[in-house]
C-alpha positions, 0 to 999 in steps of 0.5 A: 241192392239185392235182398233175400226174402226171409225163409218161411218154415214149413209147419211140422205135422206130427203123425202117429202110425201103428200096425198090429204085430203078426199082421199077415194080411188078408185074403187074395188081393191083400196077401202080404199087405198090412190090414191092421195099419192105422195112421192119424194126423195129430194137431194140438194148438192153442189158436187164441195164443197162436201157440202150436204144439207140433213136436210129438214126444210120446204116443200111447194106444188104448185098445177098445172093445172093438178096433173102431174104439181104439184111442190114441193119446199123445204128449206134445211139446211146442217147438220153441 
């Protein structure tokens, strides 16, 4: 008798990315390359309940006074 092992699902990892509109790049080596690109890997879970919210429904960007102070807010949904 041949049995097939159950399929192991690869966990989905939500990612949000943003580039400033009108970004023309930097000087010399960065010409025509985005210099305002931000990317974040988002993890939202309730580990004590073994619950992972791995579907990203919406993202909101809250600009700060400096670019380092920019905050991202996400709305997550569980896969089930």
